[in-house]
N, C-alpha and C positions, 0 to 999 in steps of 0.2 A: 116539574123536575124533570130533567133530561140524563139519561144514563147512556153512555156509548159504550160499548163492546168492542174490543180490538184484538184481532188475530196476530198470527205472526208478522204479518207485514202490511195489514191494511184494517180498515174498519170493518166489523161484522155485523154489529147490528146497533140499532139506535131505538132506545124506549122512551116514551114518555109517560111519567107516573103522574097523575091527576093531585093535585094538592090544594087545599084551602088554606088561604092566608089570613090572618088576624094579626092584631097587634102583638108583635114579638113572638109569633107562633107560627109555625108551618105543619099542618097536620094532613094526612092522607084523606082525599076527598072519598066519601061514601055515599051510597044510593044515589038518590036522584042528582046530586052535584055531581059525581063520578060519571054518571052516563050522560049528563049535559055537556062536560067538558069532553067527553071521548066523543060523543056525536059531532060537536062543534069542530074539533080537531081533524077528525075523518073528512068532514065537509070541505074544510079549508085546503086539505092536502089533496083531495080528489080533484081540485081545479088544477093541480100541478101532475096529474097522472101518478100520484103516489099514493099507494093503497096501504092502508094501516090496518093491522090484525089487532083485534081486540082481545086481551088477556085478562085474567082475574085481577092484575096489577095494573093494567093501563092498556097502553098501545104500543105496538113494535112494528119496526119495519126492517126486514132484513137487506142488508147493503150488498 
């Protein structure tokens, strides 16, 4: 799930919240699944010179 924070006139921060999808349910990813999603997204974004900071909720990049 992505969350976008907007300031007065521009985007401020983009956050990625790792989730686990199952039939008719969306739950926050936890433990190994959380770390695997974060590691994979950091790796993919690094290829575009985008550094993501890991937080307790997921990943974020300040824009």
